[in-house]
C-alpha positions as CSV (number, residue, x, y, z in Angstrom):
1,M,-13.6,-25.3,4.0
2,H,-12.2,-22.3,5.8
3,A,-9.5,-23.0,8.3
4,S,-11.6,-22.0,11.2
5,T,-14.8,-23.8,10.3
6,K,-15.8,-27.4,10.9
7,A,-17.4,-29.5,8.1
8,P,-20.6,-31.4,9.0
9,G,-19.9,-34.6,10.8
10,E,-16.4,-33.6,11.9
11,P,-15.6,-33.9,15.6
12,A,-14.7,-30.7,17.3
13,I,-11.2,-30.8,18.9
14,S,-11.7,-30.3,22.6
15,Q,-9.2,-29.4,25.3
16,A,-9.5,-33.0,26.5
17,D,-8.6,-34.2,23.0
18,S,-5.6,-32.0,22.8
19,G,-4.2,-33.4,26.0
20,S,-5.0,-37.1,25.2
21,S,-2.9,-39.8,23.6
22,L,-4.4,-38.8,20.3
23,R,-2.7,-35.4,20.4
24,T,-0.1,-36.5,17.9
25,F,-2.7,-37.2,15.3
26,R,-5.3,-34.5,16.0
27,A,-5.2,-32.9,12.5
28,L,-6.6,-36.2,11.1
29,Q,-9.9,-35.4,12.8
30,Y,-10.6,-33.1,9.8
31,R,-12.1,-35.1,7.0
32,D,-10.6,-33.2,4.0
33,F,-7.1,-33.3,5.5
34,R,-7.6,-37.0,6.3
35,L,-8.5,-37.7,2.7
36,L,-5.5,-35.8,1.3
37,W,-3.2,-37.4,3.9
38,T,-4.3,-40.9,2.9
39,G,-4.0,-40.3,-0.8
40,L,-0.5,-38.9,-0.3
41,A,0.5,-42.0,1.8
42,V,-0.3,-44.3,-1.1
43,S,1.3,-42.1,-3.7
44,A,4.5,-41.6,-1.7
45,V,5.2,-45.3,-1.6
46,G,5.3,-45.3,-5.4
47,T,7.4,-42.2,-5.5
48,W,10.1,-43.7,-3.3
49,M,10.1,-46.9,-5.4
50,Q,10.8,-44.7,-8.4
51,I,13.5,-42.7,-6.6
52,V,15.4,-45.9,-5.7
53,A,14.9,-47.5,-9.1
54,L,15.9,-44.4,-11.0
55,S,19.1,-43.9,-9.0
56,L,20.1,-47.5,-9.7
57,L,19.2,-47.2,-13.3
58,V,21.4,-44.2,-13.7
59,L,24.3,-46.0,-12.1
60,D,23.8,-49.0,-14.4
61,I,23.7,-46.9,-17.5
62,T,26.7,-44.8,-16.5
63,H,28.8,-47.7,-15.0
64,G,28.5,-46.5,-11.4
65,S,29.2,-42.7,-12.0
66,A,28.5,-40.6,-8.9
67,V,28.9,-37.5,-11.2
68,A,26.0,-38.8,-13.3
69,L,23.8,-38.9,-10.2
70,G,24.9,-35.4,-9.4
71,T,24.1,-34.3,-13.0
72,L,20.6,-35.7,-12.6
73,S,20.2,-33.7,-9.4
74,L,21.5,-30.6,-11.2
75,T,19.0,-31.0,-14.0
76,Q,16.2,-31.2,-11.5
77,A,17.6,-28.2,-9.6
78,L,17.7,-26.1,-12.8
79,S,14.0,-26.8,-13.4
80,F,13.0,-25.7,-9.9
81,L,15.3,-22.7,-10.1
82,L,13.4,-21.6,-13.3
83,F,9.9,-22.4,-12.2
84,A,9.5,-22.7,-8.4
85,A,9.0,-19.0,-7.7
86,I,6.5,-18.8,-10.6
87,G,4.7,-21.9,-9.3
88,G,4.3,-20.3,-5.9
89,S,2.7,-17.2,-7.4
90,V,0.4,-19.3,-9.6
91,A,-0.7,-21.2,-6.4
92,D,-1.6,-17.9,-4.8
93,H,-3.7,-16.8,-7.8
94,F,-5.5,-20.0,-8.9
95,D,-7.6,-22.6,-7.2
96,K,-5.2,-24.9,-5.5
97,R,-7.2,-28.1,-5.8
98,R,-7.7,-27.7,-9.5
99,L,-4.1,-26.9,-10.0
100,L,-3.1,-30.1,-8.1
101,L,-5.4,-32.2,-10.3
102,V,-3.4,-30.9,-13.3
103,T,0.1,-31.4,-11.8
104,Q,-0.6,-34.8,-10.3
105,S,-1.9,-36.0,-13.7
106,L,1.1,-34.7,-15.5
107,M,3.5,-36.5,-13.0
108,M,1.6,-39.7,-13.4
109,G,2.1,-39.4,-17.2
110,F,5.8,-38.9,-16.8
111,A,6.1,-42.0,-14.7
112,V,4.3,-44.0,-17.4
113,L,6.7,-42.5,-20.0
114,L,9.7,-43.7,-18.0
115,G,8.2,-47.2,-17.7
116,I,7.5,-47.4,-21.5
117,L,11.0,-46.2,-22.5
118,T,12.7,-48.6,-20.1
119,L,10.5,-51.5,-21.1
120,T,11.2,-51.0,-24.8
121,G,14.9,-50.5,-24.3
122,L,14.8,-46.9,-25.5
123,I,15.9,-45.4,-22.2
124,R,19.1,-43.3,-22.3
125,F,20.8,-41.1,-19.8
126,W,19.9,-37.9,-21.7
127,V,16.3,-39.1,-21.9
128,I,16.3,-39.6,-18.1
129,L,17.6,-36.0,-17.8
130,L,14.9,-34.7,-20.1
131,V,12.1,-36.5,-18.3
132,A,13.5,-35.4,-14.9
133,F,13.5,-31.8,-16.0
134,T,9.9,-31.8,-17.2
135,S,8.6,-33.8,-14.2
136,S,10.4,-31.3,-11.9
137,S,8.8,-28.4,-13.7
138,A,5.3,-29.8,-12.9
139,L,6.4,-30.4,-9.3
140,S,7.5,-26.7,-9.1
141,F,3.8,-25.9,-9.3
142,D,2.5,-28.9,-7.4
143,Q,4.4,-28.5,-4.1
144,P,3.6,-24.8,-3.3
145,A,-0.1,-25.5,-4.1
146,R,-0.2,-28.7,-2.0
147,N,1.5,-27.1,1.1
148,A,-0.7,-24.0,0.8
149,L,-3.9,-26.1,0.5
150,V,-3.2,-27.7,3.9
151,T,-3.7,-24.4,5.6
152,S,-7.3,-24.3,4.5
153,L,-8.0,-27.8,5.7
154,V,-7.1,-27.5,9.4
155,P,-7.2,-24.6,12.0
156,K,-4.1,-22.5,12.4
157,E,-3.3,-23.9,15.9
158,H,-3.1,-27.4,14.4
159,L,-1.0,-26.4,11.3
160,M,2.3,-27.7,12.6
161,N,0.7,-31.0,13.6
162,A,-0.7,-31.2,10.0
163,V,2.6,-30.4,8.4
164,S,4.3,-32.9,10.6
165,L,1.8,-35.6,9.7
166,Q,2.1,-34.7,6.0
167,S,5.9,-35.0,6.3
168,A,5.5,-38.3,8.0
169,V,3.5,-39.6,5.0
170,F,6.3,-39.0,2.5
171,N,9.1,-40.0,4.8
172,G,7.1,-43.0,6.2
173,A,6.8,-44.2,2.7
174,S,10.6,-44.1,2.5
175,I,10.6,-47.1,4.8
176,L,8.3,-49.2,2.7
177,G,9.0,-47.8,-0.8
178,P,12.8,-48.5,-1.0
179,A,12.3,-52.0,0.6
180,L,9.7,-52.8,-2.0
181,A,11.9,-51.4,-4.8
182,G,14.9,-53.5,-3.6
183,L,12.8,-56.7,-3.5
184,S,10.9,-56.0,-6.8
185,L,13.7,-54.9,-9.0
186,S,14.8,-58.5,-9.7
187,R,11.2,-59.5,-10.5
188,I,9.5,-56.7,-12.4
189,G,12.6,-54.6,-13.3
190,Y,13.0,-50.9,-13.5
191,S,9.9,-50.4,-15.7
192,G,7.7,-52.2,-13.2
193,N,8.6,-49.8,-10.5
194,F,7.9,-46.8,-12.7
195,F,4.4,-48.3,-13.7
196,L,3.6,-48.9,-10.0
197,N,4.5,-45.3,-9.2
198,A,2.2,-44.1,-12.0
199,A,-0.7,-46.2,-10.6
200,S,-0.2,-44.8,-7.1
201,F,-1.2,-41.3,-8.3
202,F,-4.8,-42.4,-8.6
203,A,-5.0,-42.3,-4.8
204,V,-4.2,-38.6,-4.7
205,L,-6.4,-37.8,-7.7
206,A,-9.3,-39.5,-6.0
207,A,-8.7,-37.7,-2.7
208,L,-8.6,-34.3,-4.5
209,L,-11.9,-35.0,-6.3
210,L,-13.6,-36.0,-3.0
211,L,-12.6,-32.9,-1.0
212,R,-15.5,-30.7,0.1
213,T,-13.6,-27.5,-0.2
214,K,-15.4,-24.9,-2.3
215,P,-13.6,-23.3,-5.2
216,Q,-11.4,-20.7,-3.7
217,T,-11.7,-17.0,-4.2
218,V,-8.2,-16.0,-5.2
219,P,-6.8,-12.5,-5.5
220,R,-6.3,-11.2,-9.0
221,L,-2.7,-10.9,-10.1
222,S,-1.9,-7.2,-10.3
223,G,1.4,-6.2,-12.0
224,R,4.0,-8.7,-13.1
225,M,4.3,-12.1,-11.5
226,L,7.9,-11.7,-10.6
227,D,7.0,-8.5,-8.7
228,S,4.6,-10.5,-6.5
229,V,7.3,-13.0,-5.8
230,R,9.7,-10.3,-4.8
231,E,7.0,-8.9,-2.5
232,A,6.8,-12.2,-0.6
233,L,10.6,-12.5,-0.4
234,R,10.8,-9.1,1.1
235,Y,8.3,-10.1,3.7
236,V,10.3,-13.2,4.6
237,R,13.6,-11.2,4.7
238,H,12.3,-8.7,7.3
239,D,10.7,-11.3,9.6
240,A,12.2,-11.7,13.1
241,V,12.9,-15.5,12.8
242,L,13.0,-16.6,9.2
243,P,16.3,-14.9,8.1
244,S,18.3,-17.1,10.4
245,V,16.2,-20.3,10.2
246,V,15.9,-20.6,6.4
247,P,19.6,-20.2,5.7
248,A,20.5,-22.8,8.3
249,Y,18.2,-25.3,6.8
250,A,19.5,-24.3,3.3
251,A,23.0,-25.0,4.4
252,L,22.0,-28.5,5.5
253,L,20.4,-29.2,2.2
254,F,23.3,-27.8,0.1
255,F,26.4,-29.1,1.9
256,G,24.9,-32.4,3.0
257,P,24.7,-35.0,0.3
258,S,21.1,-36.3,-0.3
259,A,20.2,-39.9,0.4
260,A,19.5,-40.4,-3.4
261,L,23.2,-39.6,-4.0
262,A,25.0,-40.9,-0.9
263,L,23.3,-44.2,-0.3
264,P,23.7,-45.8,-3.8
265,V,27.4,-44.8,-3.8
266,F,27.8,-46.0,-0.2
267,A,26.2,-49.4,-1.0
268,K,28.3,-50.0,-4.1
269,E,31.7,-48.5,-3.1
270,V,31.9,-49.0,0.7
271,L,29.5,-51.9,1.6
272,R,29.6,-53.6,-1.8
273,V,26.0,-54.8,-1.4
274,G,23.0,-55.1,-3.7
275,P,19.5,-53.6,-4.1
276,A,18.1,-55.3,-1.0
277,Q,20.6,-53.9,1.4
278,L,20.3,-50.5,-0.4
279,G,16.6,-50.7,0.4
280,V,17.5,-51.2,4.1
281,L,19.6,-48.1,4.1
282,F,16.9,-46.0,2.6
283,S,14.4,-47.5,5.0
284,A,16.6,-46.5,8.0
285,V,16.4,-42.9,6.9
286,G,12.7,-43.2,6.4
287,A,12.1,-44.8,9.8
288,G,14.0,-41.9,11.4
289,T,11.9,-39.3,9.5
290,V,8.7,-40.9,10.7
291,V,9.8,-40.9,14.3
292,G,11.0,-37.3,13.9
293,A,7.7,-36.2,12.4
294,L,5.7,-37.9,15.2
295,I,8.0,-36.3,17.9
296,L,7.4,-32.9,16.3
297,A,3.7,-33.4,16.0
298,S,3.6,-34.1,19.8
299,L,6.0,-31.1,20.7
300,A,4.3,-28.5,18.4
301,G,3.7,-25.4,20.3
302,S,5.5,-26.4,23.5
303,V,9.2,-25.8,22.5
304,D,11.0,-22.7,21.1
305,D,10.7,-23.0,17.3
306,R,14.3,-21.8,16.6
307,R,15.7,-24.5,18.8
308,L,13.5,-27.1,17.0
309,V,15.5,-26.1,13.9
310,F,19.1,-25.5,15.1
311,G,19.2,-28.3,17.7
312,P,18.2,-31.0,15.2
313,I,20.6,-29.6,12.5
314,L,23.6,-30.0,14.9
315,L,22.4,-33.5,15.8
316,W,22.2,-34.2,12.1
317,T,25.8,-33.2,11.5
318,V,27.0,-35.7,14.2
319,A,24.9,-38.5,12.6
320,L,26.2,-37.7,9.1
321,A,29.8,-37.8,10.5
322,V,29.2,-41.2,12.1
323,F,27.7,-42.4,8.8
324,G,30.7,-41.1,6.9
325,W,33.1,-43.1,9.2
326,S,31.0,-46.3,9.1
327,D,31.8,-49.4,7.0
328,S,29.0,-51.7,8.1
329,L,25.2,-51.9,8.2
330,R,25.4,-52.2,12.0
331,V,26.8,-48.7,12.4
332,S,25.3,-47.0,9.3
333,V,21.7,-48.0,9.9
334,P,21.4,-46.3,13.4
335,A,23.3,-43.3,12.1
336,L,20.9,-42.9,9.2
337,F,17.9,-43.3,11.5
338,V,19.1,-40.4,13.7
339,L,20.0,-38.4,10.6
340,G,16.5,-38.9,9.1
341,A,14.7,-37.9,12.4
342,A,16.8,-34.8,12.9
343,Q,16.4,-33.6,9.3
344,N,12.6,-34.1,9.5
345,V,12.2,-32.1,12.6
346,A,14.3,-29.2,11.3
347,G,12.6,-29.2,7.9
348,A,9.0,-29.5,9.1
349,T,9.6,-26.7,11.6
350,T,11.0,-24.5,8.9
351,V,8.0,-25.2,6.6
352,T,5.6,-24.5,9.4
353,L,7.2,-21.2,10.2
354,L,7.1,-20.2,6.6
355,Q,3.4,-20.9,6.5
356,M,2.5,-19.3,9.9
357,R,4.5,-16.1,9.7
358,V,3.3,-14.8,6.3
359,P,-0.2,-13.5,5.4
360,P,-2.6,-16.1,3.8
361,E,-2.4,-14.4,0.4
362,M,1.4,-15.0,0.3
363,R,1.5,-18.6,1.4
364,G,1.8,-20.1,-2.1
365,R,4.9,-17.9,-2.7
366,A,6.3,-18.7,0.7
367,M,5.9,-22.4,-0.1
368,S,7.7,-21.8,-3.4
369,L,10.7,-20.8,-1.2
370,N,10.4,-24.2,0.5
371,T,10.3,-25.9,-2.9
372,L,13.4,-24.1,-3.9
373,L,15.1,-25.2,-0.7
374,I,14.2,-28.9,-1.0
375,M,14.1,-29.3,-4.8
376,C,16.7,-26.8,-5.9
377,V,19.2,-26.1,-3.2
378,R,19.6,-29.8,-2.4
379,P,20.1,-30.9,-6.0
380,L,22.5,-28.0,-6.6
381,G,24.5,-29.2,-3.7
382,D,24.5,-32.8,-5.0
383,F,26.3,-31.8,-8.1
384,P,29.5,-30.6,-6.4
385,A,29.1,-33.3,-3.8
386,G,29.2,-35.9,-6.5
387,A,32.3,-34.3,-8.0
388,V,34.0,-34.2,-4.5
389,I,33.1,-37.8,-3.9
390,G,34.8,-38.6,-7.3
391,W,37.8,-36.5,-6.3
392,L,38.4,-37.2,-2.6
393,G,36.4,-40.4,-2.1
394,F,33.2,-41.1,-0.3
395,R,34.3,-40.8,3.3
396,P,36.2,-37.5,3.1
397,A,33.4,-35.8,1.1
398,V,30.7,-36.8,3.6
399,L,32.8,-35.6,6.6
400,L,33.5,-32.3,4.8
401,G,29.8,-31.8,4.3
402,A,29.1,-32.5,8.0
403,M,31.7,-29.9,9.1
404,L,30.4,-27.2,6.8
405,V,26.8,-27.6,7.9
406,G,27.7,-27.6,11.6
407,A,29.8,-24.4,11.1
408,V,27.1,-22.5,9.3
409,A,24.4,-23.5,11.8
410,L,26.4,-22.6,14.8
411,A,27.3,-19.2,13.3
412,L,23.7,-18.4,12.5
413,F,22.4,-19.5,15.8
414,L,25.0,-17.7,17.9
415,G,24.8,-14.7,15.7
416,R,21.0,-14.4,16.3
417,L,20.8,-15.6,19.9
418,P,20.7,-12.1,21.5
419,G,17.9,-11.0,19.2
420,A,14.2,-10.4,19.9
421,P,12.1,-13.3,21.1
422,I,9.9,-15.2,18.7
423,Q,6.5,-13.6,18.2
424,R,3.7,-15.8,17.1
C-alpha cells in the first residue's frame, strides 16, 4: 500500500479525527500498520524477558562482572558496526517485508539456541558472545527494513505518530517483560525465558504474512554497495537539522550507560536486591518510555523538532544524575521513569527526522544510521562505562556520564541556535 493510498475498508482520517481524543493513536486506523504494531507488541515482551534474563545469566556466569556485561555490549556493537550500513542498503534494494520474514525467523532460531544451550548446561560466556554477535548481525538487516517499511504503511503526515507508537510498543513491553522475567526466573529458569522469547516471534511473522502490501518495486543497486551508503551519509551531513540532532542523540547513547548495564549492577551493588526488584527498575524505565511516546504522538507537528530532541536530552541528564545519587527504590524508580520518557522523546524524534528528511529511496540507509546509533554507539559506550564502573565505582561513573551528555548537548544546541529555521 502506498503511503498516500487507503486500503479498502480503512477509515479516512478526517480533520475531526485529528483533533479528537484519538489523535494520539491515529496511525492505528491503518490496517497494515495496526497488524505490524500488534505483532511487535507481543514480540517485544519476549525480547525484554530475554534482555533481563541474559544480563543476569552473564552476571551469574562471571561472578557479577560489570566488565563482562560491557564485553557483551561491545560484541553486539562490533556486529552492528560491520553490518548495519550494509543492512540499510539491502533494505533499500530488496522487498522489505520478505527481508523481515527472513531476519525475524533467524532471530527466533537464535533464541531457541540460547534456550537449548542453557537447558543442557552447555552455556558458556564465550557461547553467549558468539550467539549475541550472530543475532545482532541479523538485527542489523532487520531494523532498517522494519523502520523503512513503516513509511509505506501510513501517510507522511502521520509518520511521527506511527514512529512514536512503534516506539511505545517496544518500550511499553519493557514494563511487562522485565516484571515477567523477574517473576518467572525462579520457576522456569533462564532457558524458559529464552524459549518464551522464541515463541513470541510467531506474532510478528503472522503479521508480516497478513500484510496487504504488494511486493515493492525497488531500485537496482548500481555500483558498489558501500558507495550507496556514502551517498546517503552525504545527504544527511548536508541537511539543515540532522548534523546537530544526530550527534546530540549519539552522545546520550555513548556516554550514558544503558539500562541493561546499569540496572543489574545497581540492583546488586547498591540496592542489594534480587530479580523481582530488578524487574521493577526495568519496568520504571519502560513506563517512562511509554508515557514519553504517547506525549510525542500527541505533540507531533506542533512543537519545534530540534527542541523535542535537545530539551528531553537535558532533562535526561538531570534524571540520570538523580538516579546516580539514589540508594533506594523510592528515589531511583521516579528518576528512571523520567529518564525513560525523556530518552524516548529524543530518540523517536531523531528517528522521525531521519525518515522525513531523506528521499524515499534512501530511507533504508538512513535507518541504518539509526541502527548504528542504538545498536552500535550504545554498546560501544557500555564497554568503557563498565570499565569506569569497575574503576571508580557505580555512582561516580553514572554522574560522569550525565555531565558529559549535558555538556555535548548544550554545545551542539547553542552552537546551532542562530542557524536557519527548520524546513519540513
